C-alpha positions in Angstrom: -67.3 38.4 -17.0 -68.0 41.7 -18.8 -68.4 44.8 -16.8 -70.6 47.7 -18.0 -69.2 51.1 -17.4 -66.2 53.1 -18.5 -64.1 52.3 -21.7 -61.4 49.8 -20.9 -63.5 47.7 -18.6 -63.7 44.6 -20.9 -63.8 40.9 -20.2 -60.4 39.4 -19.5 -61.2 36.3 -21.5 -62.5 38.4 -24.4 -59.2 40.3 -24.5 -57.2 37.1 -24.4 -59.2 35.7 -27.4 -58.8 38.9 -29.3 -55.0 39.0 -28.6 -54.6 35.4 -29.8 -56.6 36.0 -33.0 -54.8 39.3 -33.7 -51.4 37.6 -33.2 -52.3 35.1 -36.0 -53.3 38.0 -38.3 -50.6 40.6 -37.7 -48.1 39.0 -35.4 -47.9 39.0 -31.6 -45.8 42.2 -31.2 -48.1 44.3 -33.4 -51.1 42.9 -31.7 -49.9 43.9 -28.3 -49.0 47.4 -29.6 -52.5 47.8 -31.1 -54.3 46.6 -28.0 -52.2 48.9 -25.8 -53.6 51.8 -27.8 -57.2 50.7 -28.2 -58.2 48.7 -25.1 -58.4 51.9 -22.9 -60.9 53.4 -25.4 -63.0 50.3 -26.2 -66.6 51.6 -25.7 -68.8 50.1 -23.0 -70.7 47.1 -24.2 -68.5 46.6 -27.3 -67.1 43.3 -26.0 -70.6 42.0 -25.2 -72.0 42.7 -28.7 -69.0 41.7 -30.8 -67.2 38.3 -31.0 -63.4 38.4 -30.9 -63.2 37.6 -34.6 -65.3 40.8 -35.2 -62.9 42.8 -33.1 -60.0 41.4 -35.2 -61.7 43.0 -38.2 -62.6 46.2 -36.4 -59.7 47.2 -34.3 -57.0 47.5 -37.0 -59.4 49.6 -39.1 -60.2 51.9 -36.1 -56.4 52.2 -35.4 -55.7 53.0 -39.0 -58.3 55.8 -39.1 -57.3 57.1 -35.7 -53.6 57.5 -36.8 -53.7 58.2 -40.5 -55.0 60.5 -43.2 -58.0 58.3 -44.1 -61.4 59.3 -42.8 -63.7 56.4 -43.9 -63.4 52.7 -44.4 -65.8 49.8 -44.8 -66.0 46.0 -44.3 -68.5 43.3 -45.0 -68.9 40.2 -42.9 -71.4 37.3 -42.6 -72.0 35.2 -39.5 -72.1 31.5 -39.9 -75.6 31.2 -38.5 -77.0 34.0 -40.8 -79.0 33.3 -43.9 -77.4 33.5 -47.3 -78.9 36.9 -47.9 -78.0 38.4 -44.5 -74.8 40.3 -44.1 -73.2 43.0 -41.8 -72.0 46.1 -43.5 -69.6 48.1 -41.3 -68.8 51.8 -41.8 -65.8 53.2 -40.0 -65.3 56.9 -40.1 -63.7 59.8 -38.3 -65.8 62.6 -36.8 -69.3 62.7 -35.5 -71.9 59.9 -35.6 -73.8 59.6 -38.9 -77.6 59.5 -38.5 -79.1 56.3 -39.7 -81.4 58.4 -41.9 -78.3 59.5 -43.8 -76.9 56.0 -44.1 -80.0 54.4 -45.4 -80.1 56.1 -48.9 -76.4 55.2 -49.5 -77.1 51.5 -48.7 -80.5 51.4 -50.5 -78.9 52.8 -53.7 -76.4 50.0 -53.5 -79.1 47.3 -53.5 -79.1 46.6 -49.7 -82.1 46.6 -47.4 -81.0 47.8 -44.0 -82.5 45.8 -41.1 -80.8 47.0 -38.0 -77.9 49.3 -36.8 -75.5 49.5 -33.9 -73.0 52.2 -33.4 -69.8 52.2 -31.3 -67.7 55.3 -30.5 -63.9 55.1 -30.0 -62.4 58.3 -28.5 -58.9 58.1 -29.8 -57.1 61.2 -28.6 -57.7 64.0 -31.1 -59.9 61.8 -33.3 -63.3 60.3 -32.7 -63.8 57.1 -34.7 -67.2 55.6 -35.1 -68.3 52.1 -36.2 -71.8 51.9 -37.7 -72.6 48.2 -37.9 -75.6 47.7 -40.2 -77.4 44.5 -40.8 -78.4 44.3 -44.4 -80.1 41.9 -46.8 -79.2 41.4 -50.4 -81.5 40.1 -53.2 -81.5 36.3 -53.4 -79.1 34.9 -55.9 -76.8 37.9 -55.7 -73.1 37.1 -56.3 -71.1 38.4 -53.3 -67.7 37.1 -54.3 -64.7 38.9 -52.7 -64.3 41.0 -55.9 -67.9 42.1 -55.9 -67.8 43.0 -52.2 -64.7 45.1 -52.7 -66.4 47.0 -55.5 -69.5 47.5 -53.5 -67.5 48.8 -50.6 -65.6 51.1 -52.9 -68.9 52.4 -54.3 -70.2 53.1 -50.8 -67.1 55.2 -50.0 -67.6 57.1 -53.3 -71.1 57.8 -52.3 -70.2 58.7 -48.7 -67.4 61.1 -49.8 -69.7 62.6 -52.6 -67.4 61.4 -55.4 -70.4 59.7 -57.1 -74.1 60.5 -57.4 -76.3 58.6 -54.9 -78.9 57.1 -57.2 -80.2 53.7 -58.4 -77.4 53.2 -60.9 -75.1 52.3 -58.1 -77.2 49.1 -57.6 -75.6 47.7 -60.7 -72.3 47.4 -58.9 -73.9 44.7 -56.7 -76.5 43.3 -59.1 -74.5 43.3 -62.4 -71.0 43.1 -61.1 -70.0 46.5 -62.5 -67.4 48.9 -61.2 -68.4 52.3 -60.0 -66.9 53.8 -63.1 -68.9 51.4 -65.4 -72.1 52.4 -63.6 -71.1 56.0 -64.4 -71.1 55.2 -68.1 -74.7 54.0 -67.9 -75.7 57.0 -65.8 -74.2 59.3 -68.5 -76.2 57.5 -71.3 -79.4 57.6 -69.3 -79.0 61.4 -68.8 -78.3 61.8 -72.5 -81.5 59.9 -73.3 -83.5 62.2 -71.0 -82.1 65.2 -72.8 -83.2 63.9 -76.2 -86.8 63.7 -75.0 -86.8 60.0 -74.0 -90.3 59.6 -72.4 -89.2 57.5 -69.4 -87.9 58.8 -66.1 -84.4 58.4 -64.7 -85.9 56.2 -61.9 -87.6 54.0 -64.5 -84.3 53.5 -66.4 -82.5 52.7 -63.1 -85.2 50.2 -62.1 -85.3 48.5 -65.5 -81.5 48.0 -65.6 -81.6 46.7 -62.0 -84.2 44.1 -63.0 -82.1 43.1 -66.0 -78.5 43.1 -64.7 -77.2 40.9 -67.6 -78.4 43.5 -70.1 -76.7 46.3 -68.1 -73.4 44.3 -68.1 -73.8 43.7 -71.8 -74.3 47.4 -72.5 -71.1 48.2 -70.6 -69.3 45.5 -72.6 -70.4 47.0 -75.9 -69.2 50.4 -74.7 -65.8 49.0 -73.9 -65.6 47.2 -77.2 -66.3 50.4 -79.1 -64.3 52.9 -77.1 -61.7 51.2 -74.8 -58.2 51.8 -76.2 -57.1 48.6 -74.3 -59.5 46.5 -76.4 -56.8 46.2 -79.1 -58.8 46.8 -82.2 -58.3 50.3 -83.6 -60.5 50.2 -86.7 -63.9 51.7 -85.8 -65.7 49.6 -88.4 -64.2 46.4 -87.1 -65.1 47.4 -83.6 -68.7 47.9 -84.6 -68.7 44.5 -86.4 -67.3 42.9 -83.3 -70.1 44.3 -81.2 -72.7 43.0 -83.6 -71.2 39.5 -83.2 
């Protein structure tokens, strides 16, 4: 039976299930070491709101942030009973809690629609680690293969750490299967068009590409065929001919 109150008062059967699952993932000795560090700081109610398999995902990431140089990590998961478009997007970070109003634009510009949010605070010595567990919906028919999820998570971290602009171009990582760097290429072209007097707004360009992800991916492929040194062809004329094909 779970007990509400101070950190560390978690259900014995929940702990046993987490330990068993962690032992499968990382080995029994490492699992015991990790739980010895984190069980005393598990926030009240965490065990009631998270299945043991969720804790197996969360606790190693919390431990990594608490003891290392990293300050942010992410994970995506889907419950078996959830609809095909319903996912959980988890943000792990060091420091103070992030207001949901600050998280929403980051997720929205990746193509997610946030539905709900729960936050959990782990006080790990000199570091406070937060988990923001956000329920999100993705557009129907979206490919969320492991590779796409990894790129989306990388794009979120780039937004969160201000290494990339937070705008609608980032939706193409999810919708068109682009990398963050490839989305940057289209962002650069759209800004160039605006400077030449192109009559449509940046938001219109972003929305148009999001509605036509295959075209967005094709534009990136043409750019790579023309300019990527790894493409193999060095003759510019032949590169242009190959794009026309």
